[in-house]
N, CA, C and O atoms as a Maestro MAE file, in Angstrom:
{
 s_m_m2io_version
 :::
 2.0.0
}

f_m_ct {
 s_m_title
 :::
 protein
 m_atom[348] {
  # First column is atom index #
  i_m_mmod_type
  r_m_x_coord
  r_m_y_coord
  r_m_z_coord
  i_m_residue_number
  s_m_chain_name
  s_m_pdb_residue_name
  s_m_pdb_atom_name
  i_m_atomic_number
  :::
  1 25 227.402 -37.145 102.028 1 A "UNK " " N  " 7
  2 3 227.996 -37.526 100.376 1 A "UNK " " CA " 6
  3 2 227.382 -38.542 99.701 1 A "UNK " " C  " 6
  4 15 227.028 -39.632 100.150 1 A "UNK " " O  " 8
  5 25 227.278 -38.109 98.589 2 A "UNK " " N  " 7
  6 3 226.037 -39.797 97.751 2 A "UNK " " CA " 6
  7 2 227.281 -40.842 97.573 2 A "UNK " " C  " 6
  8 15 228.498 -40.656 97.601 2 A "UNK " " O  " 8
  9 25 226.532 -41.952 97.390 3 A "UNK " " N  " 7
  10 3 227.072 -43.223 97.381 3 A "UNK " " CA " 6
  11 2 226.740 -44.002 97.191 3 A "UNK " " C  " 6
  12 15 225.585 -43.938 97.611 3 A "UNK " " O  " 8
  13 25 226.977 -45.471 96.537 4 A "UNK " " N  " 7
  14 3 226.613 -46.512 96.000 4 A "UNK " " CA " 6
  15 2 226.837 -47.438 97.107 4 A "UNK " " C  " 6
  16 15 225.838 -47.935 97.628 4 A "UNK " " O  " 8
  17 25 227.769 -47.686 97.460 5 A "UNK " " N  " 7
  18 3 228.479 -48.234 98.676 5 A "UNK " " CA " 6
  19 2 227.379 -48.472 99.658 5 A "UNK " " C  " 6
  20 15 226.337 -47.878 99.381 5 A "UNK " " O  " 8
  21 25 227.362 -49.486 101.165 6 A "UNK " " N  " 7
  22 3 226.649 -49.760 101.872 6 A "UNK " " CA " 6
  23 2 227.434 -48.749 103.028 6 A "UNK " " C  " 6
  24 15 228.642 -48.536 103.132 6 A "UNK " " O  " 8
  25 25 226.200 -48.158 103.931 7 A "UNK " " N  " 7
  26 3 226.830 -47.239 104.575 7 A "UNK " " CA " 6
  27 2 226.353 -48.087 106.008 7 A "UNK " " C  " 6
  28 15 225.222 -48.567 106.088 7 A "UNK " " O  " 8
  29 25 227.609 -48.238 107.405 8 A "UNK " " N  " 7
  30 3 227.314 -48.694 108.358 8 A "UNK " " CA " 6
  31 2 227.141 -47.815 109.497 8 A "UNK " " C  " 6
  32 15 227.773 -46.760 109.453 8 A "UNK " " O  " 8
  33 25 226.343 -48.059 110.601 9 A "UNK " " N  " 7
  34 3 226.186 -47.322 111.909 9 A "UNK " " CA " 6
  35 2 226.068 -48.044 112.542 9 A "UNK " " C  " 6
  36 15 225.407 -49.083 112.576 9 A "UNK " " O  " 8
  37 25 227.390 -47.071 113.767 10 A "UNK " " N  " 7
  38 3 227.914 -48.119 115.171 10 A "UNK " " CA " 6
  39 2 227.570 -46.639 115.681 10 A "UNK " " C  " 6
  40 15 227.519 -45.485 115.256 10 A "UNK " " O  " 8
  41 25 227.297 -47.632 117.250 11 A "UNK " " N  " 7
  42 3 226.512 -46.914 118.520 11 A "UNK " " CA " 6
  43 2 228.194 -46.831 119.300 11 A "UNK " " C  " 6
  44 15 228.858 -47.865 119.354 11 A "UNK " " O  " 8
  45 25 228.680 -45.677 119.794 12 A "UNK " " N  " 7
  46 3 230.221 -45.776 120.324 12 A "UNK " " CA " 6
  47 2 229.649 -45.791 121.998 12 A "UNK " " C  " 6
  48 15 229.168 -45.102 122.897 12 A "UNK " " O  " 8
  49 25 230.049 -46.950 121.672 13 A "UNK " " N  " 7
  50 3 230.127 -47.736 123.556 13 A "UNK " " CA " 6
  51 2 230.932 -47.225 124.067 13 A "UNK " " C  " 6
  52 15 231.801 -46.597 123.463 13 A "UNK " " O  " 8
  53 25 230.876 -47.353 125.387 14 A "UNK " " N  " 7
  54 3 232.130 -47.137 126.107 14 A "UNK " " CA " 6
  55 2 233.487 -47.814 125.847 14 A "UNK " " C  " 6
  56 15 234.574 -47.290 126.093 14 A "UNK " " O  " 8
  57 25 233.294 -49.093 125.297 15 A "UNK " " N  " 7
  58 3 234.621 -49.397 124.858 15 A "UNK " " CA " 6
  59 2 235.376 -48.920 123.698 15 A "UNK " " C  " 6
  60 15 236.569 -48.647 123.565 15 A "UNK " " O  " 8
  61 25 234.279 -48.885 122.807 16 A "UNK " " N  " 7
  62 3 235.120 -48.081 121.674 16 A "UNK " " CA " 6
  63 2 235.127 -46.732 121.717 16 A "UNK " " C  " 6
  64 15 235.323 -46.267 120.595 16 A "UNK " " O  " 8
  65 25 235.004 -45.984 122.487 17 A "UNK " " N  " 7
  66 3 234.757 -44.769 122.859 17 A "UNK " " CA " 6
  67 2 236.758 -44.544 123.539 17 A "UNK " " C  " 6
  68 15 237.540 -43.594 123.493 17 A "UNK " " O  " 8
  69 25 236.835 -45.595 123.948 18 A "UNK " " N  " 7
  70 3 238.137 -45.672 124.752 18 A "UNK " " CA " 6
  71 2 239.286 -45.967 123.647 18 A "UNK " " C  " 6
  72 15 240.426 -45.503 123.634 18 A "UNK " " O  " 8
  73 25 238.521 -47.110 122.466 19 A "UNK " " N  " 7
  74 3 239.399 -47.525 121.439 19 A "UNK " " CA " 6
  75 2 239.810 -46.252 120.589 19 A "UNK " " C  " 6
  76 15 240.927 -45.763 120.418 19 A "UNK " " O  " 8
  77 25 238.813 -45.939 120.202 20 A "UNK " " N  " 7
  78 3 238.448 -44.006 119.440 20 A "UNK " " CA " 6
  79 2 239.786 -43.262 120.402 20 A "UNK " " C  " 6
  80 15 240.845 -43.239 119.775 20 A "UNK " " O  " 8
  81 25 239.843 -42.718 121.699 21 A "UNK " " N  " 7
  82 3 240.550 -41.841 122.323 21 A "UNK " " CA " 6
  83 2 242.072 -42.181 121.936 21 A "UNK " " C  " 6
  84 15 242.925 -41.489 121.381 21 A "UNK " " O  " 8
  85 25 242.101 -43.354 122.374 22 A "UNK " " N  " 7
  86 3 243.866 -44.429 122.514 22 A "UNK " " CA " 6
  87 2 243.712 -43.881 120.785 22 A "UNK " " C  " 6
  88 15 244.610 -43.079 120.530 22 A "UNK " " O  " 8
  89 25 242.800 -44.142 119.610 23 A "UNK " " N  " 7
  90 3 243.779 -44.323 118.031 23 A "UNK " " CA " 6
  91 2 244.039 -42.746 118.033 23 A "UNK " " C  " 6
  92 15 245.124 -42.459 117.527 23 A "UNK " " O  " 8
  93 25 243.051 -41.316 118.633 24 A "UNK " " N  " 7
  94 3 242.931 -40.199 118.454 24 A "UNK " " CA " 6
  95 2 245.003 -40.086 118.761 24 A "UNK " " C  " 6
  96 15 245.809 -39.649 117.940 24 A "UNK " " O  " 8
  97 25 245.251 -40.510 119.843 25 A "UNK " " N  " 7
  98 3 246.690 -40.293 120.140 25 A "UNK " " CA " 6
  99 2 247.253 -40.793 119.562 25 A "UNK " " C  " 6
  100 15 248.374 -40.338 119.335 25 A "UNK " " O  " 8
  101 25 246.869 -41.971 118.992 26 A "UNK " " N  " 7
  102 3 248.208 -42.592 117.396 26 A "UNK " " CA " 6
  103 2 248.827 -41.570 116.161 26 A "UNK " " C  " 6
  104 15 249.912 -41.289 115.652 26 A "UNK " " O  " 8
  105 25 246.670 -41.039 115.977 27 A "UNK " " N  " 7
  106 3 246.645 -40.398 114.632 27 A "UNK " " CA " 6
  107 2 245.514 -38.988 115.044 27 A "UNK " " C  " 6
  108 15 244.306 -38.770 114.953 27 A "UNK " " O  " 8
  109 25 246.583 -38.345 115.471 28 A "UNK " " N  " 7
  110 3 246.007 -37.167 115.909 28 A "UNK " " CA " 6
  111 2 245.168 -36.386 114.559 28 A "UNK " " C  " 6
  112 15 245.176 -36.600 113.347 28 A "UNK " " O  " 8
  113 25 244.576 -35.553 115.289 29 A "UNK " " N  " 7
  114 3 244.052 -34.442 113.741 29 A "UNK " " CA " 6
  115 2 242.788 -35.136 112.555 29 A "UNK " " C  " 6
  116 15 242.263 -34.669 111.544 29 A "UNK " " O  " 8
  117 25 242.638 -36.612 113.373 30 A "UNK " " N  " 7
  118 3 241.649 -37.271 112.545 30 A "UNK " " CA " 6
  119 2 240.111 -37.415 113.218 30 A "UNK " " C  " 6
  120 15 240.045 -37.212 114.430 30 A "UNK " " O  " 8
  121 25 239.073 -37.699 112.619 31 A "UNK " " N  " 7
  122 3 237.812 -37.747 112.628 31 A "UNK " " CA " 6
  123 2 237.518 -38.922 113.186 31 A "UNK " " C  " 6
  124 15 238.231 -39.870 112.860 31 A "UNK " " O  " 8
  125 25 236.492 -39.138 114.082 32 A "UNK " " N  " 7
  126 3 236.110 -40.103 114.697 32 A "UNK " " CA " 6
  127 2 235.729 -41.385 113.821 32 A "UNK " " C  " 6
  128 15 235.866 -42.558 114.166 32 A "UNK " " O  " 8
  129 25 235.229 -40.914 112.631 33 A "UNK " " N  " 7
  130 3 234.818 -42.226 111.558 33 A "UNK " " CA " 6
  131 2 236.031 -41.930 110.892 33 A "UNK " " C  " 6
  132 15 235.676 -41.600 109.760 33 A "UNK " " O  " 8
  133 25 237.097 -41.872 110.952 34 A "UNK " " N  " 7
  134 3 237.890 -42.046 109.454 34 A "UNK " " CA " 6
  135 2 239.131 -42.700 111.297 34 A "UNK " " C  " 6
  136 15 240.320 -43.018 111.272 34 A "UNK " " O  " 8
  137 25 238.596 -42.677 112.010 35 A "UNK " " N  " 7
  138 3 239.603 -43.410 113.098 35 A "UNK " " CA " 6
  139 2 239.000 -44.741 113.400 35 A "UNK " " C  " 6
  140 15 239.603 -45.612 114.027 35 A "UNK " " O  " 8
  141 25 237.514 -44.898 112.829 36 A "UNK " " N  " 7
  142 3 236.955 -46.032 113.123 36 A "UNK " " CA " 6
  143 2 237.377 -46.884 111.725 36 A "UNK " " C  " 6
  144 15 237.410 -48.109 111.611 36 A "UNK " " O  " 8
  145 25 237.561 -46.285 111.118 37 A "UNK " " N  " 7
  146 3 238.076 -46.970 109.304 37 A "UNK " " CA " 6
  147 2 239.488 -47.579 109.520 37 A "UNK " " C  " 6
  148 15 239.745 -48.681 109.033 37 A "UNK " " O  " 8
  149 25 240.694 -46.673 110.463 38 A "UNK " " N  " 7
  150 3 241.997 -46.814 110.453 38 A "UNK " " CA " 6
  151 2 241.316 -48.363 111.083 38 A "UNK " " C  " 6
  152 15 241.327 -49.398 110.416 38 A "UNK " " O  " 8
  153 25 240.712 -48.253 112.559 39 A "UNK " " N  " 7
  154 3 241.143 -49.230 113.395 39 A "UNK " " CA " 6
  155 2 240.636 -50.265 112.889 39 A "UNK " " C  " 6
  156 15 241.294 -51.222 113.296 39 A "UNK " " O  " 8
  157 25 239.660 -50.664 112.086 40 A "UNK " " N  " 7
  158 3 238.776 -51.611 111.458 40 A "UNK " " CA " 6
  159 2 240.085 -52.467 110.668 40 A "UNK " " C  " 6
  160 15 240.710 -53.458 111.044 40 A "UNK " " O  " 8
  161 25 240.204 -51.647 109.436 41 A "UNK " " N  " 7
  162 3 241.601 -51.735 108.603 41 A "UNK " " CA " 6
  163 2 242.579 -52.464 109.116 41 A "UNK " " C  " 6
  164 15 242.873 -53.574 108.673 41 A "UNK " " O  " 8
  165 25 243.442 -51.635 110.556 42 A "UNK " " N  " 7
  166 3 243.927 -52.391 111.288 42 A "UNK " " CA " 6
  167 2 243.894 -53.596 111.872 42 A "UNK " " C  " 6
  168 15 244.884 -54.310 112.029 42 A "UNK " " O  " 8
  169 25 242.838 -53.845 112.189 43 A "UNK " " N  " 7
  170 3 242.353 -55.171 112.802 43 A "UNK " " CA " 6
  171 2 242.407 -56.052 112.075 43 A "UNK " " C  " 6
  172 15 243.283 -56.883 112.312 43 A "UNK " " O  " 8
  173 25 241.554 -56.262 110.934 44 A "UNK " " N  " 7
  174 3 242.206 -57.410 109.669 44 A "UNK " " CA " 6
  175 2 243.393 -57.466 109.355 44 A "UNK " " C  " 6
  176 15 243.820 -58.617 109.264 44 A "UNK " " O  " 8
  177 25 244.264 -56.488 109.105 45 A "UNK " " N  " 7
  178 3 245.459 -56.583 108.875 45 A "UNK " " CA " 6
  179 2 246.246 -57.458 109.818 45 A "UNK " " C  " 6
  180 15 247.191 -58.115 109.380 45 A "UNK " " O  " 8
  181 25 245.875 -57.504 111.203 46 A "UNK " " N  " 7
  182 3 246.537 -58.216 112.345 46 A "UNK " " CA " 6
  183 2 246.084 -59.463 112.540 46 A "UNK " " C  " 6
  184 15 246.813 -60.351 112.980 46 A "UNK " " O  " 8
  185 25 244.479 -59.692 112.139 47 A "UNK " " N  " 7
  186 3 243.750 -61.151 111.827 47 A "UNK " " CA " 6
  187 2 244.333 -61.912 110.637 47 A "UNK " " C  " 6
  188 15 244.389 -63.142 110.608 47 A "UNK " " O  " 8
  189 25 244.744 -61.149 109.701 48 A "UNK " " N  " 7
  190 3 245.393 -62.032 108.680 48 A "UNK " " CA " 6
  191 2 246.565 -62.292 108.881 48 A "UNK " " C  " 6
  192 15 247.008 -63.327 108.382 48 A "UNK " " O  " 8
  193 25 247.425 -61.449 109.663 49 A "UNK " " N  " 7
  194 3 248.808 -61.768 110.017 49 A "UNK " " CA " 6
  195 2 249.167 -63.073 111.027 49 A "UNK " " C  " 6
  196 15 250.142 -63.824 111.042 49 A "UNK " " O  " 8
  197 25 247.837 -63.008 111.945 50 A "UNK " " N  " 7
  198 3 247.722 -63.870 112.798 50 A "UNK " " CA " 6
  199 2 247.477 -65.061 112.215 50 A "UNK " " C  " 6
  200 15 248.431 -65.835 112.285 50 A "UNK " " O  " 8
  201 25 246.363 -65.535 111.574 51 A "UNK " " N  " 7
  202 3 246.018 -66.621 110.569 51 A "UNK " " CA " 6
  203 2 247.087 -67.328 109.773 51 A "UNK " " C  " 6
  204 15 247.137 -68.552 109.652 51 A "UNK " " O  " 8
  205 25 247.899 -66.514 109.264 52 A "UNK " " N  " 7
  206 3 249.001 -66.902 108.263 52 A "UNK " " CA " 6
  207 2 250.295 -66.961 109.456 52 A "UNK " " C  " 6
  208 15 251.170 -66.799 108.606 52 A "UNK " " O  " 8
  209 25 250.986 -67.053 110.588 53 A "UNK " " N  " 7
  210 3 251.730 -67.347 111.586 53 A "UNK " " CA " 6
  211 2 251.260 -68.584 112.114 53 A "UNK " " C  " 6
  212 15 252.019 -69.483 112.474 53 A "UNK " " O  " 8
  213 25 249.982 -68.642 112.166 54 A "UNK " " N  " 7
  214 3 249.415 -69.867 113.018 54 A "UNK " " CA " 6
  215 2 249.486 -71.146 112.048 54 A "UNK " " C  " 6
  216 15 249.772 -72.249 112.514 54 A "UNK " " O  " 8
  217 25 249.169 -70.930 110.447 55 A "UNK " " N  " 7
  218 3 249.212 -71.441 109.465 55 A "UNK " " CA " 6
  219 2 251.198 -72.013 109.127 55 A "UNK " " C  " 6
  220 15 251.597 -73.168 108.981 55 A "UNK " " O  " 8
  221 25 251.879 -70.957 109.104 56 A "UNK " " N  " 7
  222 3 253.355 -71.362 109.180 56 A "UNK " " CA " 6
  223 2 253.479 -72.143 110.370 56 A "UNK " " C  " 6
  224 15 253.893 -73.295 110.238 56 A "UNK " " O  " 8
  225 25 253.202 -71.735 111.470 57 A "UNK " " N  " 7
  226 3 253.749 -73.118 112.431 57 A "UNK " " CA " 6
  227 2 253.274 -74.189 112.479 57 A "UNK " " C  " 6
  228 15 253.920 -75.070 113.047 57 A "UNK " " O  " 8
  229 25 252.278 -74.425 112.036 58 A "UNK " " N  " 7
  230 3 251.529 -75.627 111.610 58 A "UNK " " CA " 6
  231 2 252.021 -76.737 110.415 58 A "UNK " " C  " 6
  232 15 252.005 -77.968 110.407 58 A "UNK " " O  " 8
  233 25 252.378 -75.926 109.602 59 A "UNK " " N  " 7
  234 3 253.554 -76.360 108.666 59 A "UNK " " CA " 6
  235 2 254.508 -77.261 108.739 59 A "UNK " " C  " 6
  236 15 254.784 -78.405 108.377 59 A "UNK " " O  " 8
  237 25 255.170 -75.826 109.683 60 A "UNK " " N  " 7
  238 3 256.489 -76.174 110.477 60 A "UNK " " CA " 6
  239 2 256.628 -77.456 111.255 60 A "UNK " " C  " 6
  240 15 257.423 -78.359 111.515 60 A "UNK " " O  " 8
  241 25 255.508 -77.060 111.461 61 A "UNK " " N  " 7
  242 3 255.348 -78.819 112.744 61 A "UNK " " CA " 6
  243 2 254.875 -79.883 111.985 61 A "UNK " " C  " 6
  244 15 255.005 -80.902 112.664 61 A "UNK " " O  " 8
  245 25 254.321 -80.169 110.750 62 A "UNK " " N  " 7
  246 3 254.116 -81.124 109.714 62 A "UNK " " CA " 6
  247 2 255.720 -81.597 109.239 62 A "UNK " " C  " 6
  248 15 256.148 -82.744 109.107 62 A "UNK " " O  " 8
  249 25 256.566 -80.056 108.997 63 A "UNK " " N  " 7
  250 3 257.537 -80.487 108.243 63 A "UNK " " CA " 6
  251 2 258.468 -81.348 109.045 63 A "UNK " " C  " 6
  252 15 259.010 -82.430 108.818 63 A "UNK " " O  " 8
  253 25 258.478 -80.343 110.262 64 A "UNK " " N  " 7
  254 3 259.243 -81.301 111.860 64 A "UNK " " CA " 6
  255 2 258.929 -82.809 111.918 64 A "UNK " " C  " 6
  256 15 259.865 -83.600 111.802 64 A "UNK " " O  " 8
  257 25 257.677 -83.253 112.089 65 A "UNK " " N  " 7
  258 3 257.528 -84.540 112.507 65 A "UNK " " CA " 6
  259 2 256.907 -85.310 111.692 65 A "UNK " " C  " 6
  260 15 256.490 -86.409 112.059 65 A "UNK " " O  " 8
  261 25 256.689 -84.684 110.004 66 A "UNK " " N  " 7
  262 3 256.232 -85.705 109.241 66 A "UNK " " CA " 6
  263 2 257.341 -86.825 108.889 66 A "UNK " " C  " 6
  264 15 258.445 -86.481 108.466 66 A "UNK " " O  " 8
  265 25 257.014 -88.129 109.076 67 A "UNK " " N  " 7
  266 3 257.532 -89.358 108.635 67 A "UNK " " CA " 6
  267 2 258.168 -89.985 109.946 67 A "UNK " " C  " 6
  268 15 258.529 -91.162 109.950 67 A "UNK " " O  " 8
  269 25 258.317 -89.034 111.239 68 A "UNK " " N  " 7
  270 3 258.902 -89.613 112.220 68 A "UNK " " CA " 6
  271 2 258.419 -91.125 112.621 68 A "UNK " " C  " 6
  272 15 259.237 -92.040 112.715 68 A "UNK " " O  " 8
  273 25 256.960 -91.316 112.857 69 A "UNK " " N  " 7
  274 3 256.575 -92.598 113.046 69 A "UNK " " CA " 6
  275 2 256.279 -93.983 111.529 69 A "UNK " " C  " 6
  276 15 255.416 -94.813 111.244 69 A "UNK " " O  " 8
  277 25 257.492 -93.538 110.998 70 A "UNK " " N  " 7
  278 3 257.759 -94.353 109.581 70 A "UNK " " CA " 6
  279 2 258.141 -96.079 110.591 70 A "UNK " " C  " 6
  280 15 258.884 -96.442 111.503 70 A "UNK " " O  " 8
  281 25 257.307 -96.553 109.879 71 A "UNK " " N  " 7
  282 3 258.080 -98.181 110.372 71 A "UNK " " CA " 6
  283 2 257.606 -98.718 111.827 71 A "UNK " " C  " 6
  284 15 257.879 -99.818 112.308 71 A "UNK " " O  " 8
  285 25 257.067 -98.000 112.237 72 A "UNK " " N  " 7
  286 3 255.903 -97.852 113.742 72 A "UNK " " CA " 6
  287 2 254.862 -99.384 113.670 72 A "UNK " " C  " 6
  288 15 254.724 -100.274 114.509 72 A "UNK " " O  " 8
  289 25 254.158 -99.179 112.089 73 A "UNK " " N  " 7
  290 3 253.173 -99.887 111.841 73 A "UNK " " CA " 6
  291 2 253.999 -100.907 110.702 73 A "UNK " " C  " 6
  292 15 254.676 -100.613 109.717 73 A "UNK " " O  " 8
  293 25 253.600 -102.317 111.339 74 A "UNK " " N  " 7
  294 3 254.160 -103.438 109.843 74 A "UNK " " CA " 6
  295 2 253.096 -102.887 109.120 74 A "UNK " " C  " 6
  296 15 252.188 -102.068 109.268 74 A "UNK " " O  " 8
  297 25 253.837 -104.118 107.763 75 A "UNK " " N  " 7
  298 3 252.791 -103.694 106.414 75 A "UNK " " CA " 6
  299 2 251.892 -104.155 106.703 75 A "UNK " " C  " 6
  300 15 250.927 -103.393 106.764 75 A "UNK " " O  " 8
  301 25 251.673 -105.483 107.013 76 A "UNK " " N  " 7
  302 3 249.991 -105.799 107.843 76 A "UNK " " CA " 6
  303 2 249.431 -105.509 108.778 76 A "UNK " " C  " 6
  304 15 248.490 -106.256 109.044 76 A "UNK " " O  " 8
  305 25 249.630 -104.562 109.555 77 A "UNK " " N  " 7
  306 3 249.171 -103.907 110.755 77 A "UNK " " CA " 6
  307 2 247.739 -104.255 110.848 77 A "UNK " " C  " 6
  308 15 247.143 -104.983 111.643 77 A "UNK " " O  " 8
  309 25 247.031 -103.043 109.099 78 A "UNK " " N  " 7
  310 3 245.856 -102.754 109.381 78 A "UNK " " CA " 6
  311 2 244.689 -104.078 109.073 78 A "UNK " " C  " 6
  312 15 243.478 -104.029 109.288 78 A "UNK " " O  " 8
  313 25 245.665 -105.510 108.375 79 A "UNK " " N  " 7
  314 3 245.326 -106.233 108.107 79 A "UNK " " CA " 6
  315 2 244.872 -106.990 109.598 79 A "UNK " " C  " 6
  316 15 243.698 -107.174 109.918 79 A "UNK " " O  " 8
  317 25 245.766 -107.286 110.225 80 A "UNK " " N  " 7
  318 3 245.949 -108.019 111.370 80 A "UNK " " CA " 6
  319 2 244.669 -107.110 112.301 80 A "UNK " " C  " 6
  320 15 243.786 -107.892 112.652 80 A "UNK " " O  " 8
  321 25 244.458 -105.945 112.664 81 A "UNK " " N  " 7
  322 3 243.837 -105.216 113.332 81 A "UNK " " CA " 6
  323 2 242.389 -105.752 112.888 81 A "UNK " " C  " 6
  324 15 241.778 -106.468 113.682 81 A "UNK " " O  " 8
  325 25 241.841 -105.442 111.692 82 A "UNK " " N  " 7
  326 3 240.698 -105.828 110.935 82 A "UNK " " CA " 6
  327 2 240.317 -107.309 111.288 82 A "UNK " " C  " 6
  328 15 239.144 -107.629 111.479 82 A "UNK " " O  " 8
  329 25 241.338 -108.179 111.363 83 A "UNK " " N  " 7
  330 3 240.683 -110.080 111.744 83 A "UNK " " CA " 6
  331 2 240.034 -109.068 112.890 83 A "UNK " " C  " 6
  332 15 238.858 -108.819 112.627 83 A "UNK " " O  " 8
  333 25 240.358 -108.635 113.703 84 A "UNK " " N  " 7
  334 3 239.634 -109.204 115.142 84 A "UNK " " CA " 6
  335 2 238.224 -107.979 115.682 84 A "UNK " " C  " 6
  336 15 237.744 -107.788 116.800 84 A "UNK " " O  " 8
  337 25 237.749 -107.043 113.696 85 A "UNK " " N  " 7
  338 3 236.579 -106.604 114.071 85 A "UNK " " CA " 6
  339 2 235.635 -107.852 113.341 85 A "UNK " " C  " 6
  340 15 235.853 -108.782 112.566 85 A "UNK " " O  " 8
  341 25 234.176 -107.153 114.248 86 A "UNK " " N  " 7
  342 3 232.968 -108.556 113.618 86 A "UNK " " CA " 6
  343 2 232.597 -108.233 112.294 86 A "UNK " " C  " 6
  344 15 232.461 -107.183 111.666 86 A "UNK " " O  " 8
  345 25 232.475 -109.401 112.058 87 A "UNK " " N  " 7
  346 3 232.065 -109.355 110.555 87 A "UNK " " CA " 6
  347 2 230.253 -108.548 110.035 87 A "UNK " " C  " 6
  348 15 229.913 -108.504 108.853 87 A "UNK " " O  " 8
  :::
 }
 m_bond[347] {
  # First column is bond index #
  i_m_from
  i_m_to
  i_m_order
  :::
  1 1 2 1
  2 2 3 1
  3 3 4 2
  4 3 5 1
  5 5 6 1
  6 6 7 1
  7 7 8 2
  8 7 9 1
  9 9 10 1
  10 10 11 1
  11 11 12 2
  12 11 13 1
  13 13 14 1
  14 14 15 1
  15 15 16 2
  16 15 17 1
  17 17 18 1
  18 18 19 1
  19 19 20 2
  20 19 21 1
  21 21 22 1
  22 22 23 1
  23 23 24 2
  24 23 25 1
  25 25 26 1
  26 26 27 1
  27 27 28 2
  28 27 29 1
  29 29 30 1
  30 30 31 1
  31 31 32 2
  32 31 33 1
  33 33 34 1
  34 34 35 1
  35 35 36 2
  36 35 37 1
  37 37 38 1
  38 38 39 1
  39 39 40 2
  40 39 41 1
  41 41 42 1
  42 42 43 1
  43 43 44 2
  44 43 45 1
  45 45 46 1
  46 46 47 1
  47 47 48 2
  48 47 49 1
  49 49 50 1
  50 50 51 1
  51 51 52 2
  52 51 53 1
  53 53 54 1
  54 54 55 1
  55 55 56 2
  56 55 57 1
  57 57 58 1
  58 58 59 1
  59 59 60 2
  60 59 61 1
  61 61 62 1
  62 62 63 1
  63 63 64 2
  64 63 65 1
  65 65 66 1
  66 66 67 1
  67 67 68 2
  68 67 69 1
  69 69 70 1
  70 70 71 1
  71 71 72 2
  72 71 73 1
  73 73 74 1
  74 74 75 1
  75 75 76 2
  76 75 77 1
  77 77 78 1
  78 78 79 1
  79 79 80 2
  80 79 81 1
  81 81 82 1
  82 82 83 1
  83 83 84 2
  84 83 85 1
  85 85 86 1
  86 86 87 1
  87 87 88 2
  88 87 89 1
  89 89 90 1
  90 90 91 1
  91 91 92 2
  92 91 93 1
  93 93 94 1
  94 94 95 1
  95 95 96 2
  96 95 97 1
  97 97 98 1
  98 98 99 1
  99 99 100 2
  100 99 101 1
  101 101 102 1
  102 102 103 1
  103 103 104 2
  104 103 105 1
  105 105 106 1
  106 106 107 1
  107 107 108 2
  108 107 109 1
  109 109 110 1
  110 110 111 1
  111 111 112 2
  112 111 113 1
  113 113 114 1
  114 114 115 1
  115 115 116 2
  116 115 117 1
  117 117 118 1
  118 118 119 1
  119 119 120 2
  120 119 121 1
  121 121 122 1
  122 122 123 1
  123 123 124 2
  124 123 125 1
  125 125 126 1
  126 126 127 1
  127 127 128 2
  128 127 129 1
  129 129 130 1
  130 130 131 1
  131 131 132 2
  132 131 133 1
  133 133 134 1
  134 134 135 1
  135 135 136 2
  136 135 137 1
  137 137 138 1
  138 138 139 1
  139 139 140 2
  140 139 141 1
  141 141 142 1
  142 142 143 1
  143 143 144 2
  144 143 145 1
  145 145 146 1
  146 146 147 1
  147 147 148 2
  148 147 149 1
  149 149 150 1
  150 150 151 1
  151 151 152 2
  152 151 153 1
  153 153 154 1
  154 154 155 1
  155 155 156 2
  156 155 157 1
  157 157 158 1
  158 158 159 1
  159 159 160 2
  160 159 161 1
  161 161 162 1
  162 162 163 1
  163 163 164 2
  164 163 165 1
  165 165 166 1
  166 166 167 1
  167 167 168 2
  168 167 169 1
  169 169 170 1
  170 170 171 1
  171 171 172 2
  172 171 173 1
  173 173 174 1
  174 174 175 1
  175 175 176 2
  176 175 177 1
  177 177 178 1
  178 178 179 1
  179 179 180 2
  180 179 181 1
  181 181 182 1
  182 182 183 1
  183 183 184 2
  184 183 185 1
  185 185 186 1
  186 186 187 1
  187 187 188 2
  188 187 189 1
  189 189 190 1
  190 190 191 1
  191 191 192 2
  192 191 193 1
  193 193 194 1
  194 194 195 1
  195 195 196 2
  196 195 197 1
  197 197 198 1
  198 198 199 1
  199 199 200 2
  200 199 201 1
  201 201 202 1
  202 202 203 1
  203 203 204 2
  204 203 205 1
  205 205 206 1
  206 206 207 1
  207 207 208 2
  208 207 209 1
  209 209 210 1
  210 210 211 1
  211 211 212 2
  212 211 213 1
  213 213 214 1
  214 214 215 1
  215 215 216 2
  216 215 217 1
  217 217 218 1
  218 218 219 1
  219 219 220 2
  220 219 221 1
  221 221 222 1
  222 222 223 1
  223 223 224 2
  224 223 225 1
  225 225 226 1
  226 226 227 1
  227 227 228 2
  228 227 229 1
  229 229 230 1
  230 230 231 1
  231 231 232 2
  232 231 233 1
  233 233 234 1
  234 234 235 1
  235 235 236 2
  236 235 237 1
  237 237 238 1
  238 238 239 1
  239 239 240 2
  240 239 241 1
  241 241 242 1
  242 242 243 1
  243 243 244 2
  244 243 245 1
  245 245 246 1
  246 246 247 1
  247 247 248 2
  248 247 249 1
  249 249 250 1
  250 250 251 1
  251 251 252 2
  252 251 253 1
  253 253 254 1
  254 254 255 1
  255 255 256 2
  256 255 257 1
  257 257 258 1
  258 258 259 1
  259 259 260 2
  260 259 261 1
  261 261 262 1
  262 262 263 1
  263 263 264 2
  264 263 265 1
  265 265 266 1
  266 266 267 1
  267 267 268 2
  268 267 269 1
  269 269 270 1
  270 270 271 1
  271 271 272 2
  272 271 273 1
  273 273 274 1
  274 274 275 1
  275 275 276 2
  276 275 277 1
  277 277 278 1
  278 278 279 1
  279 279 280 2
  280 279 281 1
  281 281 282 1
  282 282 283 1
  283 283 284 2
  284 283 285 1
  285 285 286 1
  286 286 287 1
  287 287 288 2
  288 287 289 1
  289 289 290 1
  290 290 291 1
  291 291 292 2
  292 291 293 1
  293 293 294 1
  294 294 295 1
  295 295 296 2
  296 295 297 1
  297 297 298 1
  298 298 299 1
  299 299 300 2
  300 299 301 1
  301 301 302 1
  302 302 303 1
  303 303 304 2
  304 303 305 1
  305 305 306 1
  306 306 307 1
  307 307 308 2
  308 307 309 1
  309 309 310 1
  310 310 311 1
  311 311 312 2
  312 311 313 1
  313 313 314 1
  314 314 315 1
  315 315 316 2
  316 315 317 1
  317 317 318 1
  318 318 319 1
  319 319 320 2
  320 319 321 1
  321 321 322 1
  322 322 323 1
  323 323 324 2
  324 323 325 1
  325 325 326 1
  326 326 327 1
  327 327 328 2
  328 327 329 1
  329 329 330 1
  330 330 331 1
  331 331 332 2
  332 331 333 1
  333 333 334 1
  334 334 335 1
  335 335 336 2
  336 335 337 1
  337 337 338 1
  338 338 339 1
  339 339 340 2
  340 339 341 1
  341 341 342 1
  342 342 343 1
  343 343 344 2
  344 343 345 1
  345 345 346 1
  346 346 347 1
  347 347 348 2
  :::
 }
}
């Protein structure tokens, strides 16, 4: 089929063949190239969701711990520390 889009050629390794066989069980009646596209898109969605979940966990930790060390260091802490540094 004519297209202006790039084409990608993939060699079906043993691991990829197994993944495509499992995908064919999930989506029967779909060609192997179409299964490969579905797997790629599904993998991308899973990666995006995992990245968002990591970000949400980090933000929750920041919200939980933010300000927990307030008052630990006095107002002159840095200047006192810098007095010990060589000039």
